[in-house]
C-alpha positions in Angstrom: 43.9 -75.8 -109.3 40.3 -75.5 -111.0 39.1 -74.7 -107.5 41.6 -71.6 -107.4 40.4 -70.6 -111.0 36.7 -70.6 -109.3 38.0 -68.5 -106.6 39.4 -65.9 -109.1 36.2 -65.7 -110.9 34.0 -65.5 -107.7 36.4 -62.8 -106.3 36.4 -61.0 -109.5 32.6 -61.1 -109.8 32.0 -59.7 -106.6 35.1 -56.8 -106.3 33.9 -55.4 -110.0 30.1 -55.0 -109.3 30.8 -53.6 -105.6 33.3 -51.4 -107.2 31.0 -50.1 -109.5 28.1 -49.5 -107.1 30.7 -47.8 -104.6 32.2 -45.6 -107.4 28.8 -44.4 -108.9 27.4 -43.9 -105.8 30.4 -41.8 -104.5 30.8 -39.9 -108.0 27.1 -39.0 -107.9 27.8 -37.6 -104.2 30.8 -35.3 -105.2 29.0 -34.1 -108.6 26.1 -33.1 -106.6 28.4 -31.1 -103.8 29.7 -29.4 -107.0 26.6 -28.5 -108.7 26.0 -25.4 -106.2 29.1 -23.9 -107.4 27.7 -24.2 -110.9 24.0 -23.1 -110.5 24.8 -19.4 -111.5 26.5 -20.8 -114.9 23.6 -23.0 -115.2 20.6 -20.7 -114.9 22.2 -18.1 -116.8 23.4 -20.1 -119.7 21.4 -19.9 -123.0 20.9 -23.7 -123.1 20.7 -25.1 -119.4 20.5 -28.7 -120.6 23.5 -28.2 -123.1 25.7 -26.6 -120.2 24.6 -29.2 -117.6 25.8 -32.2 -120.0 29.1 -30.1 -120.8 29.5 -29.8 -116.7 29.2 -33.4 -116.3 31.9 -34.2 -119.1 33.9 -31.5 -117.6 34.1 -32.9 -114.2 33.4 -36.6 -114.7 37.3 -37.5 -115.3 38.6 -35.4 -112.3 36.2 -37.1 -110.1 36.7 -40.9 -111.0 40.4 -40.1 -111.0 39.8 -40.4 -107.1 36.6 -41.9 -106.4 37.3 -45.5 -108.2 40.7 -46.2 -106.3 38.7 -45.5 -103.3 35.6 -47.7 -104.4 38.3 -50.3 -105.2 39.5 -50.4 -101.5 36.0 -50.6 -100.1 35.0 -53.7 -102.3 38.1 -55.6 -101.7 37.7 -55.0 -97.9 34.0 -55.5 -97.9 34.4 -58.8 -99.9 37.0 -60.2 -97.7 34.8 -59.4 -94.7 31.7 -61.2 -96.2 33.9 -64.1 -97.0 35.4 -64.1 -93.7 31.9 -63.7 -91.9 30.5 -66.8 -93.9 33.4 -69.0 -92.9 34.5 -68.9 -96.6 37.6 -67.8 -96.1 38.8 -70.5 -93.6 37.5 -73.4 -96.0 39.7 -71.7 -98.9 42.6 -71.5 -96.6 42.3 -75.1 -95.5 42.3 -76.2 -99.0 45.9 -74.6 -99.6 44.9 -71.0 -100.7 47.8 -68.6 -99.1 47.2 -64.8 -98.5 49.4 -64.0 -101.6 47.1 -66.4 -103.8 43.9 -64.8 -102.5 45.4 -61.3 -103.4 46.3 -62.3 -106.9 42.7 -61.4 -108.7 42.2 -58.3 -106.5 46.1 -57.4 -107.5 45.1 -57.9 -111.1 41.9 -56.1 -110.9 44.1 -53.0 -109.1 46.5 -53.0 -112.3 43.2 -53.0 -114.8 41.8 -50.0 -112.5 45.2 -48.1 -112.7 45.1 -48.3 -116.6 41.9 -47.0 -116.4 42.7 -44.1 -113.9 45.7 -43.3 -116.0 43.9 -42.9 -119.0 41.5 -40.6 -117.4 44.3 -38.6 -115.7 46.1 -38.3 -118.9 44.2 -38.6 -121.9 40.3 -38.2 -120.7 40.9 -35.0 -118.2 42.6 -33.1 -120.8 40.1 -34.1 -123.7 37.2 -33.1 -121.2 38.6 -29.7 -120.8 39.6 -29.0 -124.1 35.6 -29.5 -124.9 34.6 -27.4 -122.1 36.8 -24.8 -123.3 35.4 -25.1 -126.7 31.8 -25.0 -125.2 32.7 -21.5 -123.4 34.2 -20.1 -126.7 30.9 -21.0 -128.5 28.3 -19.6 -126.0 30.3 -16.6 -125.3 30.1 -15.9 -129.2 26.4 -16.5 -129.1 26.3 -13.6 -125.9 28.2 -11.4 -127.8 26.0 -11.6 -130.9 22.9 -11.1 -129.3 24.4 -7.9 -127.3 25.6 -6.7 -130.6 22.3 -7.2 -132.6 20.0 -6.0 -129.6 21.9 -3.6 -126.9 24.1 -1.7 -128.9 22.4 1.6 -129.4 23.3 5.5 -130.1 23.4 7.5 -126.5 22.4 4.3 -124.3 24.2 2.7 -121.7 24.7 -1.1 -122.2 24.7 -2.9 -118.9 22.7 -6.2 -119.6 22.0 -9.1 -117.1 24.3 -11.6 -119.4 27.2 -8.8 -119.4 27.9 -9.3 -115.6 29.7 -12.2 -114.2 31.0 -13.1 -110.8 34.2 -11.9 -111.6 33.7 -8.8 -114.4 31.2 -5.9 -114.3 30.6 -4.4 -117.7 29.1 -0.7 -118.3 29.5 0.5 -122.2 28.1 3.8 -123.5 28.4 4.6 -127.2 27.5 8.3 -128.2 27.2 7.5 -132.0 27.1 4.3 -133.8 27.1 3.1 -137.4 24.3 1.7 -139.4 26.3 -2.0 -139.7 27.5 -1.1 -136.2 31.2 -1.3 -136.9 32.4 2.1 -136.0 31.9 4.1 -133.1 32.4 7.7 -131.6 33.0 8.9 -128.2 33.1 5.2 -126.3 33.1 5.0 -122.6 33.7 1.7 -121.2 33.7 0.7 -117.1 35.0 -2.1 -115.9 35.0 -3.7 -112.3 35.7 -6.6 -110.6 34.3 -7.8 -107.0 37.4 -7.3 -105.4 37.3 -3.4 -106.3 35.0 -0.9 -105.1 35.3 1.4 -108.3 35.1 1.1 -111.9 38.1 1.2 -114.1 37.3 3.8 -117.0 38.6 3.8 -120.5 37.2 7.0 -122.6 38.0 6.9 -126.8 36.9 9.1 -129.4 36.9 6.4 -132.2 36.1 2.8 -132.0 35.4 -0.4 -134.4 34.0 -3.5 -134.2 35.8 -6.4 -136.4 35.3 -10.2 -136.7 38.2 -11.9 -136.6 39.7 -15.4 -136.2 41.3 -16.6 -133.0 42.8 -20.1 -132.6 40.2 -20.7 -135.6 37.3 -19.6 -134.1 35.3 -16.4 -134.9 36.1 -13.8 -132.5 34.9 -10.2 -132.0 37.5 -7.2 -131.7 36.8 -4.2 -130.0 39.2 -1.7 -131.0 39.5 1.5 -129.7 41.9 4.5 -130.8 42.8 7.8 -129.3 41.9 7.0 -125.8 42.6 7.2 -122.0 42.4 5.1 -119.1 41.7 5.3 -115.6 42.2 2.7 -113.0 42.4 2.9 -109.4 45.0 1.4 -107.1 43.9 0.9 -103.6 45.7 1.8 -100.6 47.1 -0.7 -97.9 44.9 1.2 -95.2 41.4 2.3 -95.1 39.9 5.5 -93.8 40.3 5.1 -90.1 43.9 4.4 -90.5 44.1 7.7 -91.9 42.0 9.7 -89.6 44.0 8.4 -86.8 47.1 9.6 -88.0 46.2 12.8 -89.8 42.9 13.9 -88.8 43.7 17.7 -89.8 43.4 16.5 -93.1 39.9 15.2 -93.3 37.1 17.6 -92.2 33.1 15.8 -92.1 30.0 18.2 -91.3 29.1 15.2 -88.9 31.1 14.6 -85.6 30.0 11.4 -84.2 31.3 8.8 -86.5 32.2 5.6 -84.9 34.6 3.2 -86.3 32.3 0.8 -88.0 30.7 4.1 -89.9 34.2 4.8 -91.3 34.7 1.6 -92.5 32.0 2.0 -94.9 33.9 4.6 -96.6 36.3 3.7 -99.6 39.7 3.2 -99.2 42.0 6.0 -100.2 43.1 5.3 -104.1 46.1 6.6 -106.4 44.5 6.8 -109.9 46.6 5.6 -112.6 45.9 7.6 -116.1 47.5 6.1 -119.4 46.9 7.4 -122.5 47.1 5.2 -125.8 46.5 5.4 -129.6 45.0 1.6 -129.9 43.7 -0.7 -127.5 42.2 -4.3 -129.1 39.5 -5.8 -126.5 38.6 -9.7 -127.4 34.8 -9.4 -126.6 34.4 -13.2 -126.5 37.3 -13.6 -124.2 35.5 -11.1 -121.5 32.2 -13.0 -121.9 33.9 -16.2 -121.2 34.2 -15.3 -117.4 30.4 -15.8 -117.6 31.0 -19.6 -117.8 34.1 -20.1 -115.4 33.4 -22.8 -112.8 37.1 -23.0 -111.5 40.1 -21.3 -110.5 42.8 -22.6 -113.0 45.9 -22.9 -111.6 48.5 -23.7 -114.6 46.6 -21.5 -116.9 45.8 -24.0 -119.9 48.3 -26.9 -119.1 45.6 -29.2 -118.0 44.4 -29.1 -121.8 47.3 -30.6 -123.1 48.1 -34.1 -123.5 51.1 -36.0 -121.9 53.7 -35.5 -124.9 52.5 -31.6 -125.2 52.6 -31.1 -121.4 56.3 -32.6 -121.2 57.6 -30.7 -124.6 56.4 -27.5 -123.1 58.1 -27.8 -119.9 61.4 -28.9 -121.7 61.3 -25.8 -123.5 60.2 -23.7 -120.5 63.3 -25.5 -118.6 65.7 -24.4 -121.4 64.8 -20.8 -121.2 64.8 -20.7 -117.6 67.7 -22.4 -115.8 66.7 -21.7 -112.3 63.3 -23.6 -113.0 63.7 -25.6 -109.9 63.3 -22.3 -107.9 60.3 -21.0 -109.9 57.0 -21.7 -108.1 54.9 -21.8 -111.5 57.2 -24.6 -112.9 57.1 -26.5 -109.7 53.1 -26.5 -109.9 53.3 -27.8 -113.1 55.5 -30.6 -112.5 53.8 -31.2 -109.3 50.5 -31.3 -111.3 51.5 -34.0 -114.2 53.7 -36.3 -111.5 50.4 -36.2 -109.1 48.3 -37.3 -112.3 50.5 -40.1 -112.4 51.2 -41.1 -109.0 47.6 -41.3 -107.8 46.7 -44.1 -110.3 50.0 -45.8 -109.9 49.1 -46.0 -106.2 45.8 -48.2 -107.3 47.6 -51.3 -107.5 48.6 -51.3 -104.0 45.0 -50.8 -102.5 43.4 -54.2 -103.4 46.3 -55.9 -101.1 45.4 -53.5 -98.4 41.8 -54.3 -98.7 42.3 -57.9 -98.7 44.7 -58.0 -95.1 42.2 -55.2 -93.5 39.5 -57.6 -94.5 40.7 -60.7 -93.2 39.1 -60.7 -89.8 37.8 -63.3 -87.3 34.2 -63.4 -87.7 33.6 -63.6 -84.2 34.6 -59.9 -83.8 32.7 -57.0 -85.0 34.1 -55.2 -88.1 34.0 -51.7 -87.6 37.9 -51.8 -87.0 38.1 -52.5 -90.4 36.3 -49.4 -92.0 38.4 -47.4 -89.7 41.6 -48.8 -90.9 39.9 -48.0 -94.5 39.6 -44.2 -93.6 42.7 -44.1 -92.5 44.4 -45.6 -95.5 42.4 -43.0 -97.4 43.6 -40.1 -95.3 47.2 -41.4 -95.5 47.0 -41.6 -99.4 45.7 -37.9 -100.0 47.5 -36.6 -96.8 50.7 -38.1 -98.2 49.9 -36.4 -101.6 48.9 -33.0 -99.8 52.2 -33.0 -97.8 54.6 -33.9 -100.7 53.1 -30.9 -102.4 53.5 -28.7 -99.7 57.0 -29.5 -99.4 57.9 -29.1 -102.9 56.3 -26.0 -103.2 58.3 -24.8 -100.5 61.5 -26.0 -102.3 62.1 -28.5 -99.5 61.9 -31.7 -101.9 62.0 -31.8 -105.3 58.9 -32.3 -107.6 59.7 -35.5 -108.6 59.0 -36.9 -104.8 55.6 -36.8 -105.9 55.6 -39.9 -108.0 57.3 -42.1 -104.8 55.9 -40.6 -101.8 52.3 -42.0 -102.3 53.4 -45.6 -103.6 56.2 -46.0 -100.7 53.5 -45.1 -98.1 51.3 -47.5 -99.1 53.7 -49.9 -99.5 54.7 -49.3 -95.8 51.2 -49.6 -94.9 51.1 -53.1 -96.5 54.3 -54.1 -94.2 52.6 -52.8 -91.3 49.4 -55.0 -91.8 51.3 -58.1 -92.4 53.8 -57.6 -89.5 50.5 -57.1 -87.5 48.6 -59.7 -89.1 51.4 -62.3 -87.9 51.3 -61.3 -84.2 47.4 -61.1 -84.0 46.2 -63.8 -86.4 42.3 -64.4 -86.6 42.9 -67.8 -86.6 45.4 -70.4 -86.1 45.9 -71.4 -89.2 46.3 -68.1 -90.7 50.0 -67.7 -89.4 50.9 -70.8 -91.0 49.5 -69.8 -94.4 51.4 -66.5 -93.8 54.8 -68.0 -93.1 54.5 -70.3 -96.1 54.0 -67.3 -98.2 57.3 -65.9 -96.5 59.3 -69.7 -97.0 58.0 -69.6 -100.6 59.8 -66.2 -101.2 63.0 -67.2 -99.7 63.3 -70.1 -101.9 62.6 -68.1 -104.9 65.2 -65.6 -103.9 
């Protein structure tokens, strides 16, 4: 029994240290892969160092949620391969250590990693998202205050570099500005996203800038009065389509246009004109697009802790009786169930790693790494497949909780059956049979 405790300590020390090294390496690689997407945010932010640290805090929980379980699987496989290559595994099994006994400590480590992954997915990730949202608000407020102080002038266009983002370009002209820069007359504002070719225009006779509180944060509200908005609605077809059908309506001085030349012409647009008496624009929300790094599929739900999240879902289900046919509701359910199912699946990965790592030391071990790759593929393919089936209303969203653990349990059964037919040594099958006999006696 004392020797068995020594085995547990040996496995724990090697698996924990190797898991840490692999997780750090994989996390660094994934972080470096994300850095190019954050390059414009980093270089255009007022404080690059602080922005970089906040991006690390924002990305780290979503990265370790996936890298730590994979690292544990690899570590268990590599440690078992080492023991088999050094004939240490045969010695332990000859002394009476069964496969289930060998997998006990890795399974305990898998349970601990599962708790860490659950905490990261359900609590650390919402916390980091909240902190990054607060950081964006503070940085946006500084940009707005700098624009008010340095850029707002009479009879001049405002089109500073920091006012433009990947998603929205802003142009503003103020004909008259008060001394305290709070009242304006004859206001012109142009907004354009990258998906549109033209600016949407807002023209107003009067405007004012007020500092108000929004969710406890100071916000700058730009209010317009008695104005008109002009927005273009793009048609479904471009100019060549209309020329081919109604060429008599289009006359050009140049007659030798080819198709490539015609594509350069803007699409035909229907303009929507809206008259308004009051319009309120949050400048900080407008400038927050400057710090947008990823598309948020479920609005601000990823900033909620589990209790808040489920309370919000319950309220939405009560008001929407057909929620199971609402794709937005299904996406929210899939998100929280995936946050739970992936960490829970971690508890099965060490057992798979042990089963894959038990090899004949005289054979090459490339089959083990191929098996690890197939297990990782099966893990995330099952998540993706279940998600797509749920979004198409073929499976209920709750299936996300069971799909991945059941797949891993099925893989464990297949590995054990395969090892019964193809044991790495003559003693291995005997120890497997002893495990199953022990199970039957207990049942």
